[in-house]
C-alpha positions in Angstrom: -30.0 9.9 91.6 -32.4 9.6 88.7 -36.1 8.7 89.0 -35.4 5.2 87.8 -32.9 4.6 90.6 -29.8 4.6 88.4 -27.0 7.0 88.8 -27.1 9.9 86.3 -23.8 10.1 84.4 -24.0 13.8 84.5 -23.9 13.6 88.2 -20.6 15.0 89.6 -20.2 12.0 91.9 -20.7 9.6 89.0 -18.3 11.4 86.7 -15.5 11.3 89.2 -15.7 7.5 89.1 -15.4 7.2 85.4 -12.0 7.2 83.6 -12.7 10.1 81.2 -9.2 9.7 79.6 -9.9 6.1 78.7 -13.2 7.0 77.1 -11.7 9.8 75.1 -8.9 7.4 73.9 -11.5 4.8 73.0 -13.5 7.4 71.0 -10.4 8.5 69.2 -9.5 5.0 68.4 -12.9 4.4 67.0 -12.8 7.6 64.9 -9.4 6.6 63.6 -10.6 3.1 62.7 -13.6 4.6 61.0 -11.4 7.0 59.1 -9.1 4.2 58.1 -12.0 2.1 56.9 -13.3 5.1 54.9 -9.9 5.6 53.5 -9.6 1.9 52.6 -12.9 2.0 50.9 -11.9 5.1 49.0 -8.7 3.4 47.9 -10.5 0.2 46.9 -13.0 2.2 45.0 -10.2 4.2 43.3 -8.4 1.0 42.3 -11.6 -0.4 40.9 -12.2 2.8 38.9 -8.6 2.8 37.6 -8.9 -0.8 36.3 -12.3 0.1 34.8 -11.0 3.2 33.2 -8.1 1.3 31.6 -10.7 -0.8 29.8 -13.5 1.6 29.1 -11.6 4.8 28.1 -11.6 5.5 24.4 -8.0 6.8 24.4 -5.1 7.5 26.6 -6.1 11.2 26.8 -9.4 10.3 28.3 -7.6 7.9 30.7 -5.4 10.8 31.9 -8.4 12.9 32.7 -10.1 10.0 34.6 -6.9 9.3 36.6 -6.6 12.9 37.5 -10.2 12.9 38.8 -9.6 9.7 40.8 -6.4 11.1 42.5 -8.3 14.4 43.3 -10.8 12.3 45.4 -7.9 11.0 47.4 -5.9 14.2 48.0 -5.4 17.7 46.8 -4.5 17.5 43.1 -5.4 20.8 41.6 -1.9 20.8 40.1 -1.2 17.4 38.6 0.9 15.9 35.8 2.0 12.7 34.3 5.4 12.6 32.5 7.0 9.9 30.3 10.6 9.1 29.7 11.9 8.3 26.2 15.0 6.2 26.9 15.9 6.0 23.2 16.2 9.8 22.8 16.8 10.5 26.5 14.0 13.0 26.6 11.0 13.7 28.9 7.5 14.6 27.8 4.4 15.7 29.6 1.4 14.1 27.8 -0.9 15.3 30.6 -0.2 18.5 32.6 -2.7 20.7 34.7 -1.3 23.6 36.7 -2.6 26.8 38.1 0.3 28.9 36.8 2.4 27.0 34.3 1.6 25.8 30.8 2.3 22.3 29.7 6.0 22.1 28.9 7.1 20.5 25.6 9.4 17.5 25.4 12.9 18.3 26.5 16.2 16.7 27.2 17.1 15.5 30.7 18.2 18.0 33.3 18.4 18.1 37.1 14.7 18.5 38.1 12.4 16.8 40.6 10.9 14.7 37.9 14.3 13.3 36.9 15.2 12.8 40.6 12.2 10.6 41.1 12.6 8.9 37.7 16.2 7.8 38.2 16.0 7.1 41.9 12.9 5.0 41.4 11.6 6.3 44.8 8.7 8.5 45.8 9.6 11.9 47.2 7.7 14.5 49.3 9.3 17.9 49.7 8.2 21.2 51.1 9.5 24.5 49.8 12.2 24.5 52.4 13.2 20.9 51.5 13.2 21.9 47.8 15.6 24.8 48.5 17.8 22.6 50.5 18.0 20.1 47.5 18.9 23.1 45.2 21.7 24.2 47.6 23.1 20.6 47.7 23.1 20.5 43.9 20.7 17.6 43.7 18.3 19.6 41.5 18.2 22.9 39.6 16.1 25.8 40.8 13.0 26.9 38.9 11.1 30.2 38.9 7.8 29.1 40.4 8.8 26.6 43.1 5.8 24.9 44.8 5.1 25.0 48.6 4.7 21.2 48.5 5.6 18.7 45.8 4.8 15.0 45.9 6.0 12.7 43.1 5.9 8.9 42.6 7.6 6.8 39.9 5.5 4.9 37.3 7.1 1.6 36.9 7.1 -1.3 34.4 8.2 -4.0 36.7 11.3 -2.6 38.4 12.1 0.1 35.8 10.5 3.6 35.9 9.1 4.8 32.6 7.4 8.0 34.0 6.4 10.1 37.0 3.1 11.1 38.5 3.2 14.3 40.6 0.9 16.6 42.5 1.9 20.0 43.9 0.5 22.8 45.9 1.4 26.5 45.8 -0.6 27.2 49.0 1.2 27.0 52.3 -2.0 25.9 54.0 -2.5 22.9 51.8 0.2 20.3 51.9 0.8 16.6 51.8 1.6 14.0 54.5 3.6 10.8 54.6 0.3 9.0 54.4 -0.5 10.8 51.2 2.9 9.7 49.9 2.3 6.1 50.8 -1.2 6.2 49.3 -0.1 7.8 46.0 2.8 5.3 45.8 0.4 2.4 46.3 -2.1 3.8 43.7 0.7 4.6 41.3 1.4 0.9 40.7 -2.2 0.4 39.4 -2.0 3.6 37.4 1.2 2.4 35.8 -0.5 -0.9 34.8 -3.5 1.0 33.4 -1.3 3.4 31.4 0.9 0.5 30.0 -2.2 -1.4 29.0 -3.7 1.6 27.2 -0.4 2.4 25.5 -0.2 -1.2 24.3 -3.8 -1.1 23.0 -3.2 2.2 21.2 0.1 0.9 19.8 -1.7 -2.2 18.5 -4.5 -0.1 17.0 -1.9 2.2 15.4 -0.1 -0.8 14.0 -3.4 -2.1 12.5 -4.1 1.3 11.0 -0.6 1.5 9.5 -0.9 -2.0 8.1 -4.3 -1.2 6.5 -2.9 2.0 5.1 0.2 0.2 3.8 -1.9 -2.5 2.2 -4.1 0.1 0.5 -1.0 2.1 -0.5 0.6 -1.0 -2.0 -2.6 -1.9 -3.9 -2.7 1.7 -5.3 0.9 1.5 -6.3 0.4 -1.9 -7.9 -2.5 -0.5 -10.0 -0.3 2.4 -11.0 2.5 0.1 -12.0 0.1 -2.0 -14.0 -1.2 1.0 -15.8 2.2 1.9 -17.2 3.2 -1.6 -18.4 1.8 -1.0 -21.9 2.9 2.6 -22.4 5.7 3.1 -24.9 6.4 6.8 -24.3 9.1 7.0 -21.6 8.2 10.5 -20.6 4.6 9.6 -20.0 5.7 6.6 -17.9 7.9 8.8 -15.6 5.2 11.5 -15.4 2.7 8.8 -14.2 5.2 7.4 -11.7 5.8 10.8 -10.3 2.1 11.5 -10.0 1.5 8.2 -8.3 4.2 8.8 -5.7 2.8 12.3 -4.9 -0.8 10.9 -4.8 -0.3 7.7 -2.9 2.9 8.0 -0.8 3.5 10.0 2.3 5.5 12.6 0.4 4.2 15.7 -1.5 7.3 16.4 -3.7 9.3 14.0 -5.8 12.2 14.3 -8.4 13.3 11.2 -10.3 16.9 11.5 -11.7 19.1 9.2 -13.7 22.9 9.6 -13.9 24.8 10.1 -17.1 28.4 10.6 -18.2 28.1 14.1 -19.6 27.6 17.4 -17.7 25.6 18.1 -15.5 25.9 14.3 -14.9 22.2 13.7 -14.1 19.0 13.8 -16.1 15.7 14.6 -14.4 13.3 12.0 -15.8 10.1 13.0 -13.9 8.9 15.2 -11.0 5.8 16.0 -9.0 4.8 18.7 -6.5 7.6 21.0 -7.9 7.0 23.8 -10.4 8.6 23.8 -13.8 10.8 26.8 -13.1 12.4 25.1 -10.1 13.0 22.0 -12.1 14.6 23.9 -15.0 17.0 25.5 -12.5 17.8 22.1 -11.0 18.6 20.6 -14.4 21.5 23.0 -14.8 23.2 22.1 -11.4 26.0 19.6 -11.5 25.0 16.5 -9.5 27.3 13.5 -10.1 26.9 10.0 -9.0 30.0 10.3 -6.9 28.6 13.2 -5.0 25.4 11.3 -4.2 27.4 8.3 -3.0 29.3 10.5 -0.5 26.0 12.0 0.8 24.3 8.7 1.2 27.1 7.2 3.3 26.6 10.0 5.8 22.8 9.7 5.9 20.6 7.6 8.1 19.6 4.3 6.4 15.9 3.6 6.7 15.3 0.8 4.3 17.4 -1.3 1.9 17.4 1.5 -0.6 16.4 4.6 1.4 18.6 7.2 3.1 17.3 10.0 5.3 19.1 13.3 5.6 17.7 15.3 8.6 17.8 19.0 8.7 20.6 18.9 11.2 22.8 17.5 8.4 21.6 19.7 5.6 25.0 21.2 5.3 26.2 18.1 3.5 23.7 18.8 0.6 24.2 21.0 -2.4 22.0 23.9 -1.4 21.6 25.0 -5.1 20.1 21.6 -5.9 17.9 21.1 -2.8 14.2 21.9 -2.5 13.0 22.7 1.0 9.6 23.0 2.5 8.2 26.0 4.2 7.7 26.8 7.9 9.6 25.9 11.0 10.0 22.6 12.7 8.0 21.5 15.7 11.1 20.6 17.8 9.9 17.0 18.0 12.6 14.6 16.9 10.0 12.2 15.6 8.4 14.8 13.4 9.4 15.7 9.8 11.2 19.0 9.5 10.6 21.2 6.4 14.4 21.0 5.7 14.6 17.2 5.9 15.3 15.1 2.7 14.9 11.5 1.7 16.7 9.7 -1.1 15.6 6.4 -2.5 18.4 4.9 -4.8 18.1 2.9 -8.0 20.7 0.3 -8.8 21.6 -1.8 -11.8 22.0 -5.6 -11.8 25.5 -5.2 -10.4 24.3 -3.1 -7.5 25.8 0.1 -9.0 24.0 3.4 -8.5 22.2 4.5 -11.6 19.6 7.0 -10.3 17.9 8.6 -7.3 14.3 9.3 -6.3 14.4 12.5 -4.1 11.3 13.1 -2.0 10.3 15.6 0.8 7.3 17.4 2.3 5.9 14.6 4.5 2.1 14.6 4.5 1.9 12.9 7.9 4.5 15.2 9.4 6.5 12.1 10.6 10.0 11.0 10.1 10.4 8.3 7.5 10.1 4.7 8.6 10.7 1.4 6.9 6.9 1.1 6.3 6.6 4.6 4.7 9.5 4.1 2.3 8.6 0.6 1.2 6.3 1.7 -1.6 9.0 4.1 -2.8 11.5 1.3 -2.9 9.1 -0.8 -5.0 8.8 2.0 -7.5 12.6 2.4 -7.4 12.9 -1.1 -8.6 10.4 -0.5 -11.3 12.1 2.6 -12.5 15.5 0.8 -12.4 14.0 -1.9 -14.7 12.7 0.8 -17.1 16.0 2.5 -17.3 17.9 -0.7 -17.8 15.5 -1.9 -20.4 15.8 1.5 -22.2 19.6 1.1 -22.2 19.4 -2.4 -23.4 17.1 -1.2 -26.2 19.5 1.5 -27.1 22.3 -1.0 -27.2 20.2 -3.3 -29.3 19.4 -0.5 -31.8 23.1 0.5 -31.9 24.1 -3.1 -32.7 21.4 -3.4 -35.3 22.6 -0.2 -36.9 26.2 -1.6 -36.9 25.0 -4.8 -38.4 23.0 -3.0 -41.2 26.1 -0.9 -41.9 28.2 -4.1 -42.1 25.7 -5.6 -44.5 25.8 -2.5 -46.6 29.6 -2.5 -46.7 29.6 -6.2 -47.6 27.2 -5.5 -50.5 29.3 -2.6 -51.6 32.4 -4.8 -51.5 30.8 -7.5 -53.6 29.5 -4.9 -56.1 32.9 -3.2 -56.1 34.7 -6.5 -56.7 32.5 -7.4 -59.7 32.9 -3.9 -61.2 36.6 -3.8 -60.5 37.1 -7.2 -62.2 35.2 -6.1 -65.3 36.9 -2.7 -65.4 40.3 -4.3 -65.0 39.7 -6.3 -68.1 38.9 -3.1 -70.0 42.0 -1.4 -68.6 44.2 -4.3 -69.7 43.0 -3.8 -73.3 43.5 -0.1 -73.1 47.0 -0.4 -71.6 48.1 -3.1 -74.1 47.0 -1.1 -77.1 48.6 2.1 -75.7 51.9 0.3 -75.2 51.8 -1.1 -78.8 50.9 2.3 -80.2 53.9 3.8 -78.3 56.2 1.3 -79.9 54.9 2.2 -83.4 55.2 5.9 -82.8 58.5 7.7 -82.8 59.4 9.7 -79.7 59.6 13.0 -81.6 56.0 12.6 -82.8 53.6 14.7 -80.6 51.2 11.7 -80.6 53.7 9.7 -78.7 53.4 12.0 -75.7 49.6 11.7 -75.8 49.8 8.0 -75.9 52.2 8.1 -72.9 49.5 10.1 -70.9 46.9 7.5 -71.8 49.2 4.7 -70.5 50.0 6.6 -67.2 46.3 7.3 -66.6 45.5 3.6 -67.3 48.1 2.5 -64.7 46.6 4.8 -62.1 43.2 3.4 -62.9 44.5 -0.1 -62.5 45.9 0.8 -59.0 42.4 2.0 -58.0 40.9 -1.2 -59.3 43.5 -3.2 -57.4 42.4 -1.5 -54.2 38.8 -2.1 -54.9 39.6 -5.8 -55.4 41.5 -5.8 -52.1 38.4 -4.3 -50.3 36.2 -6.9 -51.9 38.5 -9.7 -50.7 38.5 -8.3 -47.1 34.7 -8.2 -47.2 34.6 -11.8 -48.2 37.0 -12.8 -45.4 34.9 -10.9 -42.8 31.8 -12.7 -44.1 33.5 -16.0 -43.8 
């Protein structure tokens, strides 16, 4: 009994009357409730920070780092990655990857991995090393060299369709994950997916704006270049300026402008840029017909109305003696420009027939050609086509003028010949008449008779020539009429 008259709870008699089990259960329930409240507060705080990060982060890379930090406050996330699925090319990439042992993998084609398992099942999965080995034995996934002790992956979804995977893993047997962690990460992943999609949309919009501004500037520069050549008469200077403008303002560092012709080697190089003279001189000697180009273009990938892309995987269809390649190796990224890629922009006449080709390569941006990047080239293609056609029309005009001048000359000669022939015919008639009279007055045995006969014969031949001249003169008169 205590001094205040109450029973002391430490007293053995008092303790025996208290249900210690109930007290312990109550304490445990309170602790659990407190833990759940703390966990709920953590989750709410995490969700708020995810939403805030999707707005405040300057780029998706910064968002990745922030998301990693947020997940680390909820569970063990020393090894953490986010992967995206490219449905168009059926490839997976890891834009964010942090791991104790492995380096960030490059984009690759689909295979039977845990990432693909989550991606296509659309469900979260938690596996231990034993569970992982069991999945390998059953053929659900393929084995890897460094298998984790615990792996937890959740799908990142756009509505009902997964576009990526978020995963955490542990190589320590003493650090694992629970079903609660799985439920928590699944719940948080919905908000992470929304944040990622929002940031991707923002960056895509910004990229589109930058591209539009660049294209607008590029078009303005090309327009200025086109205006600068309008009053130049020297064709070679025109094509040199066009080649320089393409190299300076377009996405491509090398260009060769060719026009087809009917004689060997069936093409003429009109202009070039970014290529040395020696290489161009070699190319000038290689046979490259319009028919060959038509066959190649049909097999290529059409980018714009006039543009055809030949990726390095199809370089075997090209004439290697007539192809200029860049230096270095490709990145392995299908969206990147490979040094052995080629792009052809065709030039047509008014009938839509192929008359020439602009060959470009060496992308400055390192990207595959798009409709936007080839548009300025197609504009120049139209300009060059007009120049070629105008030159041909000018050649035809000059040819017709020469023919007309020649016809006028022949007409003048005919008129002159007619006048001369008429006068000369009168003279010949007098000579012939007198020769015949002299022959009648001269005996055959007289040597003079033979001389007069020769005069008569020569006069008859001269009269035949005059007759032909008169005939030519009459034809000229008829043509004139």
